[in-house]
C-alpha positions, 0 to 999 in steps of 0.5 A, a space after each residue: 392935306 398933310 403934304 400941303 401944310 407941311 409944304 406952307 410951313 416949310 416953304 424953302 426946304 428942299 427936302 418938303 418940296 421933293 417929298 410932296 412930290 414924290 408921294 404926288 407922283 405914286 399918288 398919280 398927279 403927275 403936274 403936283 409932282 412935277 411942280 413941287 420937284 422943280 421948286 426942290 431942283 430949285 432949293 437944291 441942285 443936286 436933287 436928282 443924286 438925292 432921289 437916287 440915293 433916296 430910291 436904294 433904301 425906298 423902292 417905291 420911288 425906282 419907278 419914277 427914276 425910270 419914267 424917262 419922260 416925267 424926269 425930262 420935265 422935271 430937271 429939263 
């Protein structure tokens, strides 16, 4: 998978982990999404704000920010 290769070559880039996590969520794989977004949060403490900003321009991500149970798993 392209996203897995992206992560392999961008291990320390929060944006790569964030994008993989968001796409995984939209694809229905919340377990991978949580793991990737937690890694992104470790690399970027402002991840939540970045996700909120991004969702303004990309409405497909808005449901993620409305999923409180999912967000609790990521940002606890």
